[in-house]
C-alpha positions as CSV (number, residue, x, y, z in Angstrom):
1,X,25.5,-9.3,-39.5
2,X,26.8,-11.0,-36.5
3,X,26.4,-14.7,-36.7
4,X,26.7,-17.4,-34.2
5,X,25.5,-20.2,-36.2
6,X,23.5,-18.3,-38.8
7,X,20.2,-18.6,-40.4
8,X,18.4,-21.5,-41.9
9,X,15.4,-20.9,-44.2
10,X,12.2,-22.9,-44.0
11,X,8.8,-22.2,-45.5
12,X,6.8,-20.0,-43.3
13,X,3.5,-19.8,-45.0
14,X,1.2,-22.0,-46.8
15,X,2.4,-24.8,-49.0
16,X,0.5,-25.8,-52.2
17,X,-1.4,-29.0,-52.3
18,X,1.1,-30.8,-54.3
19,X,2.4,-34.3,-53.6
20,X,6.1,-34.7,-54.1
21,X,7.2,-37.8,-56.0
22,X,10.7,-37.0,-57.2
23,X,13.0,-34.4,-55.8
24,X,15.9,-35.7,-57.9
25,X,14.5,-34.1,-61.0
26,X,14.9,-30.8,-59.3
27,X,18.6,-31.0,-59.0
28,X,18.9,-31.6,-62.8
29,X,17.2,-28.3,-63.2
30,X,19.5,-26.5,-60.8
31,X,16.8,-26.1,-58.3
32,X,17.7,-27.6,-55.0
33,X,14.5,-28.6,-53.2
34,X,15.3,-29.8,-49.8
35,X,11.8,-29.3,-48.3
36,X,9.0,-30.0,-50.7
37,X,5.4,-29.3,-49.7
38,X,3.3,-31.9,-48.0
39,X,0.3,-33.4,-49.7
40,X,-2.9,-31.7,-48.9
41,X,-1.3,-28.8,-47.1
42,X,-3.5,-25.7,-47.0
43,X,-2.2,-22.6,-48.9
44,X,-2.1,-19.4,-47.0
45,X,-3.8,-16.4,-48.6
46,X,-1.4,-14.0,-50.4
47,X,-1.0,-10.6,-48.9
48,X,-1.6,-7.6,-51.2
49,X,0.6,-4.7,-50.3
50,X,-1.0,-1.2,-49.9
51,X,0.5,1.4,-52.2
52,X,0.2,4.1,-49.6
53,X,0.5,4.2,-45.8
54,X,-2.1,5.5,-43.5
55,X,-1.1,8.6,-41.5
56,X,-2.9,7.2,-38.4
57,X,-0.7,5.2,-36.0
58,X,-1.3,1.4,-36.1
59,X,-0.5,-1.1,-33.6
60,X,2.5,-3.1,-34.7
61,X,1.5,-6.6,-35.9
62,X,4.0,-8.9,-34.2
63,X,3.8,-12.5,-35.5
64,X,3.1,-15.3,-33.1
65,X,6.2,-16.4,-31.2
66,X,8.2,-13.3,-32.0
67,X,9.7,-11.0,-29.4
68,X,10.0,-7.5,-30.7
69,X,11.3,-4.1,-29.7
70,X,10.1,-1.3,-32.1
71,X,10.7,2.4,-32.5
72,X,9.8,4.6,-35.4
73,X,10.8,8.3,-35.2
74,X,9.5,11.0,-37.5
75,X,12.2,13.5,-37.9
76,X,9.9,16.0,-39.5
77,X,7.6,16.3,-36.5
78,X,10.1,15.2,-33.9
79,X,7.8,12.5,-32.6
80,X,7.6,8.7,-32.4
81,X,4.9,7.2,-34.5
82,X,5.5,3.7,-33.1
83,X,6.9,2.4,-29.8
84,X,6.7,-1.2,-28.7
85,X,9.0,-2.4,-26.0
86,X,11.3,0.4,-27.2
87,X,13.5,0.1,-24.1
88,X,13.8,-3.7,-24.2
89,X,17.4,-4.8,-24.8
90,X,18.5,-7.3,-27.4
91,X,21.9,-8.5,-28.4
92,X,22.9,-6.2,-31.2
93,X,24.3,-8.6,-33.7
94,X,25.7,-6.5,-36.6
95,X,23.8,-3.3,-35.6
96,X,26.8,-2.6,-33.3
97,X,28.8,-2.0,-36.5
98,X,27.3,1.5,-36.5
99,X,29.0,2.2,-33.2
100,X,32.3,0.7,-34.4
101,X,32.3,3.0,-37.4
102,X,31.4,6.1,-35.3
103,X,34.0,5.3,-32.8
104,X,36.7,5.0,-35.4
105,X,35.6,8.3,-37.1
106,X,35.1,10.2,-33.9
107,X,38.2,12.4,-34.3
108,X,38.9,11.6,-37.9
109,X,37.7,13.0,-41.2
110,X,36.8,10.3,-43.7
111,X,38.9,12.2,-46.2
112,X,42.0,11.5,-44.2
113,X,41.6,7.8,-43.3
114,X,43.9,5.2,-44.9
115,X,42.7,3.4,-47.9
116,X,42.7,0.1,-45.9
117,X,40.3,1.6,-43.4
118,X,38.1,3.0,-46.1
119,X,37.8,-0.4,-47.7
120,X,37.1,-2.1,-44.3
121,X,34.4,0.4,-43.4
122,X,32.8,0.1,-46.8
123,X,32.6,-3.7,-46.5
124,X,31.4,-3.5,-42.9
125,X,28.6,-1.0,-43.5
126,X,27.5,-2.1,-47.0
127,X,27.8,-5.9,-46.8
128,X,28.2,-6.4,-43.0
129,X,31.6,-8.0,-43.2
130,X,32.5,-9.6,-39.9
131,X,36.3,-9.5,-40.5
132,X,36.2,-5.7,-40.6
133,X,34.2,-5.6,-37.3
134,X,36.7,-8.0,-35.7
135,X,39.5,-5.6,-36.7
136,X,38.0,-2.5,-35.1
137,X,36.8,-4.4,-32.0
138,X,40.2,-5.9,-31.3
139,X,42.3,-2.9,-32.3
140,X,40.4,-0.1,-30.5
141,X,39.5,-1.6,-27.2
142,X,36.6,-4.0,-27.6
143,X,34.1,-3.3,-24.9
144,X,35.7,0.1,-24.3
145,X,34.2,1.1,-27.6
146,X,30.8,0.4,-26.3
147,X,31.5,2.4,-23.1
148,X,32.8,5.3,-25.0
149,X,29.8,5.5,-27.3
150,X,27.4,5.1,-24.4
151,X,28.9,8.3,-22.9
152,X,29.2,10.2,-26.2
153,X,25.7,9.6,-27.5
154,X,23.9,9.4,-24.1
155,X,22.7,5.9,-24.7
156,X,20.6,4.5,-21.8
157,X,20.0,0.8,-22.6
158,X,23.2,-0.1,-24.4
159,X,25.7,-2.3,-22.5
160,X,29.0,-4.0,-23.2
161,X,29.1,-7.8,-23.8
162,X,28.8,-9.9,-20.6
163,X,31.9,-10.9,-18.6
164,X,33.7,-13.7,-20.2
165,X,32.5,-12.8,-23.7
166,X,34.3,-9.5,-24.1
167,X,35.6,-10.5,-27.5
168,X,32.1,-10.9,-29.0
169,X,31.0,-7.5,-30.3
170,X,27.6,-9.0,-31.4
171,X,26.7,-9.5,-27.7
172,X,26.6,-5.8,-27.1
173,X,23.2,-5.0,-25.7
174,X,21.0,-2.4,-27.5
175,X,17.4,-1.2,-27.6
176,X,15.2,0.2,-30.3
177,X,15.1,3.6,-28.7
178,X,18.9,3.7,-28.4
179,X,19.1,2.7,-32.0
180,X,17.1,5.7,-32.9
181,X,19.5,7.9,-30.9
182,X,22.4,6.4,-32.8
183,X,20.8,7.4,-36.2
184,X,19.8,10.8,-34.9
185,X,23.4,11.4,-33.9
186,X,24.6,10.4,-37.4
187,X,22.1,12.5,-39.1
188,X,21.8,15.6,-36.9
189,X,25.0,15.9,-34.8
190,X,27.9,14.1,-36.4
191,X,30.2,16.2,-38.7
192,X,28.7,16.4,-42.2
193,X,31.5,14.4,-43.8
194,X,31.0,11.6,-41.3
195,X,27.2,11.7,-41.7
196,X,27.6,11.5,-45.5
197,X,30.3,8.8,-45.4
198,X,28.2,6.5,-43.2
199,X,24.8,7.2,-44.8
200,X,26.1,6.8,-48.3
201,X,27.2,3.3,-47.5
202,X,24.0,2.4,-45.8
203,X,22.1,3.5,-48.8
204,X,24.3,1.3,-50.9
205,X,23.6,-1.8,-48.8
206,X,24.3,-4.9,-50.9
207,X,21.5,-7.5,-51.2
208,X,24.1,-10.2,-50.6
209,X,26.0,-9.8,-47.3
210,X,29.6,-10.9,-47.2
211,X,28.6,-14.3,-45.8
212,X,26.2,-14.9,-48.7
213,X,23.0,-14.2,-46.7
214,X,20.3,-12.1,-48.2
215,X,20.2,-9.0,-46.1
216,X,17.4,-7.0,-47.9
217,X,14.7,-7.9,-45.4
218,X,12.6,-5.7,-43.2
219,X,13.0,-2.0,-44.2
220,X,14.7,-2.9,-47.6
221,X,11.7,-5.1,-48.6
222,X,8.9,-3.2,-47.0
223,X,9.5,0.3,-48.6
224,X,10.5,1.8,-51.9
225,X,13.7,3.7,-52.0
226,X,15.0,6.0,-50.7
227,X,16.1,4.0,-47.7
228,X,19.3,3.2,-45.8
229,X,19.8,0.1,-43.7
230,X,22.1,-1.6,-41.2
231,X,20.8,-5.1,-40.5
232,X,21.7,-7.7,-38.0
233,X,21.2,-11.5,-37.7
234,X,22.5,-14.2,-35.4
235,X,22.0,-17.9,-34.4
236,X,20.5,-19.3,-37.6
237,X,22.1,-22.6,-38.5
238,X,22.2,-22.4,-42.3
239,X,24.2,-21.6,-45.3
240,X,24.0,-18.4,-47.3
241,X,22.2,-18.7,-50.6
242,X,22.5,-15.2,-51.9
243,X,24.4,-14.5,-55.1
244,X,25.5,-16.5,-58.2
245,X,28.1,-18.6,-56.5
246,X,27.8,-21.6,-54.3
247,X,26.4,-21.4,-50.8
248,X,28.9,-20.6,-48.0
249,X,28.7,-22.0,-44.5
250,X,27.3,-19.8,-41.8
251,X,30.0,-18.4,-39.5
252,X,29.8,-18.4,-35.8
253,X,31.3,-15.6,-33.7
254,X,30.6,-17.5,-30.4
255,X,29.5,-21.0,-31.3
256,X,27.7,-23.4,-29.0
257,X,29.6,-22.1,-25.9
258,X,27.4,-18.9,-25.8
259,X,25.6,-18.3,-22.5
260,X,21.8,-18.3,-22.6
261,X,21.6,-14.7,-21.3
262,X,24.0,-11.8,-20.9
263,X,24.0,-8.6,-18.9
264,X,20.5,-7.5,-17.7
265,X,19.0,-10.7,-18.9
266,X,19.8,-10.1,-22.6
267,X,19.0,-13.2,-24.6
268,X,22.1,-14.5,-26.3
269,X,20.8,-17.8,-27.8
270,X,17.5,-17.4,-29.7
271,X,17.7,-16.5,-33.4
272,X,17.9,-12.7,-33.7
273,X,17.0,-10.7,-36.8
274,X,17.1,-6.9,-36.8
275,X,16.3,-4.2,-39.4
276,X,17.4,-0.6,-38.7
277,X,17.8,2.5,-40.8
278,X,16.0,5.4,-42.4
279,X,13.1,5.7,-44.8
280,X,11.9,8.4,-47.1
281,X,13.2,11.6,-48.7
282,X,15.6,13.4,-46.4
283,X,15.8,10.3,-44.1
284,X,12.4,11.4,-42.7
285,X,11.8,8.4,-40.5
286,X,14.2,6.4,-38.4
287,X,13.1,2.8,-38.0
288,X,14.4,0.2,-35.5
289,X,12.9,-3.2,-35.4
290,X,14.7,-5.7,-33.2
291,X,13.4,-9.3,-33.0
292,X,14.0,-12.7,-31.4
293,X,12.5,-15.9,-32.8
294,X,11.8,-19.3,-31.3
295,X,14.7,-21.8,-31.2
296,X,15.0,-23.6,-34.4
297,X,13.3,-20.9,-36.5
298,X,14.7,-20.8,-40.0
299,X,16.1,-17.8,-41.7
300,X,13.3,-17.7,-44.3
301,X,10.7,-17.8,-41.6
302,X,12.3,-15.1,-39.5
303,X,12.9,-13.0,-42.7
304,X,9.1,-13.3,-43.5
305,X,7.9,-12.6,-40.0
306,X,10.2,-9.5,-39.6
307,X,8.9,-8.4,-43.0
308,X,5.3,-8.6,-42.0
309,X,6.0,-6.8,-38.8
310,X,7.8,-4.0,-40.6
311,X,5.1,-3.6,-43.2
312,X,2.5,-3.1,-40.4
313,X,4.3,0.0,-39.1
314,X,3.3,3.6,-39.5
315,X,6.4,5.0,-41.2
316,X,6.0,8.6,-42.4
317,X,7.6,9.2,-45.8
318,X,7.6,5.5,-46.6
319,X,5.8,4.1,-49.6
320,X,5.2,0.4,-50.1
321,X,6.1,-1.3,-53.3
322,X,3.3,-2.5,-55.6
323,X,2.7,-6.2,-55.9
324,X,1.3,-9.2,-54.0
325,X,3.2,-11.1,-51.3
326,X,3.3,-14.9,-51.8
327,X,5.0,-17.7,-49.9
328,X,7.5,-19.9,-51.6
329,X,8.6,-23.5,-50.9
330,X,11.7,-25.5,-51.4
331,X,15.3,-24.4,-50.7
332,X,17.9,-22.8,-52.9
333,X,15.1,-21.7,-55.3
334,X,16.8,-19.8,-58.2
335,X,15.9,-16.3,-59.3
336,X,16.8,-15.9,-62.9
337,X,17.3,-13.0,-65.2
338,X,14.9,-14.4,-67.8
339,X,11.9,-16.8,-67.5
340,X,14.0,-19.8,-68.6
341,X,16.6,-22.2,-67.3
342,X,20.2,-21.7,-68.3
343,X,23.2,-19.6,-67.5
344,X,21.2,-16.7,-66.1
345,X,21.2,-17.1,-62.3
346,X,20.9,-13.9,-60.3
347,X,20.6,-15.4,-56.8
348,X,18.8,-18.0,-54.7
349,X,16.1,-17.4,-52.2
350,X,16.2,-18.2,-48.5
351,X,14.1,-21.3,-48.1
352,X,10.4,-20.7,-47.7
353,X,10.7,-16.9,-47.7
354,X,7.8,-14.7,-48.7
355,X,8.4,-12.7,-51.9
356,X,6.7,-9.7,-53.6
357,X,5.4,-10.8,-57.0
358,X,4.9,-7.9,-59.5
359,X,3.7,-9.7,-62.6
360,X,3.9,-13.0,-64.4
361,X,4.5,-14.3,-67.9
362,X,4.9,-17.5,-69.8
363,X,8.4,-18.8,-70.4
364,X,10.2,-22.1,-70.6
365,X,8.3,-25.0,-69.2
366,X,9.9,-26.4,-66.1
367,X,9.2,-30.0,-64.9
368,X,9.5,-31.2,-61.3
369,X,7.6,-34.5,-61.6
370,X,4.7,-34.7,-61.2
371,X,4.5,-31.0,-61.9
372,X,5.1,-29.0,-65.1
373,X,4.6,-25.3,-65.4
374,X,5.5,-22.7,-68.0
375,X,4.5,-19.6,-65.9
376,X,7.1,-17.5,-64.2
377,X,6.7,-14.9,-61.5
378,X,8.6,-11.6,-61.8
379,X,10.1,-10.4,-58.5
380,X,10.7,-6.7,-58.9
381,X,12.9,-6.4,-55.8
382,X,15.2,-9.0,-57.3
383,X,14.9,-7.9,-60.9
384,X,14.3,-11.5,-62.0
385,X,12.0,-14.5,-62.3
386,X,11.2,-17.7,-60.4
387,X,9.2,-20.5,-61.8
388,X,5.6,-20.5,-60.5
389,X,6.2,-24.1,-59.4
390,X,7.8,-22.7,-56.3
391,X,5.1,-20.1,-55.5
392,X,2.8,-21.3,-52.8
393,X,-0.4,-21.5,-54.8
394,X,-2.2,-24.5,-56.3
395,X,-2.7,-22.9,-59.8
396,X,-0.1,-22.7,-62.5
397,X,-1.1,-19.1,-63.2
398,X,-1.5,-16.9,-60.2
399,X,-5.1,-15.5,-60.3
400,X,-4.5,-12.1,-58.9
401,X,-1.2,-11.2,-60.5
402,X,-1.1,-9.1,-63.8
403,X,0.7,-10.2,-66.9
404,X,4.2,-8.7,-67.4
405,X,4.7,-6.1,-70.0
406,X,7.5,-6.3,-72.5
407,X,9.9,-4.3,-70.3
408,X,10.3,-7.2,-67.9
């Protein structure tokens, strides 16, 4: 995803009524807790996910302070089930990488492209590698790519980056309805080998992006597979926490010199987080949710708000995962393969992000003075556990979460 000072996570929902006495103990346990809960803070009620989705359209639930453009297109009926500010333009961030791939493959068969391009396209589409996007943007004409694709696909809201910022592909303007057009072209008009090449890579989206940001938000968290996604994010000042390695600094494509607005008043400064792709068997629904968040919003907060908005949509063919959504607190909270400390780290959560809890079980007791807890929450979407200490609920054992079976 295009970054210009990327995302910074902070807790977005309720914090447990715990008073923090010593954060240093956290470091010794390999949990970095930069933002511990305030004493007496009220805990937000957990959200239980519906296992099925209503066929009746629902008004998108846009969290306070969020600006959103939404379009959901049911390919089976040929109709939109959701449209909210669908023509409003947002800076594309990494969603424009779809256009970069299509432009490169326009008169080429994926079977005939050089191995170097195959590797670049794979990294750009699966893990949103910026270096690959920079290569295609600089090699094949920059803004001319946008112009070509506008004409080829009949896009009506898309526009090249503003004058003076032609080098910044993430400043390409795009709308939710144009995003739907892009996916419809890939699925319905593009040559079959191009369609399969692109969609296969979007279906294989990596949880950890190339810059160590967790990119399985929005569609990827709201629905069970099958889905395919191309995500976008920009202007979150943070470090990536995803994966088993150390955090990497957020990269900036434009830095602090970015203008506040671009062509047609497109906002180029507020944090942007977009989820786009398809959901359901046969790519039944095309989903485009483009969002802007208030200045200073953390990555974890935006991640959570975008997730809540996406879960509120009527998406034919989509099924929601079973579990209960809970807030978390702290930063760099570890997800582990087993309910114990040790050499079993899978990844670390964006700070304060909301997670789906599938079940819980007792494991190794963890102490973060003055708290000790031997209950662990299993996160099915991560395939691992977090200590219940970092789940935003005052009780050691979550009251509405079942016990894990032996398979977990």
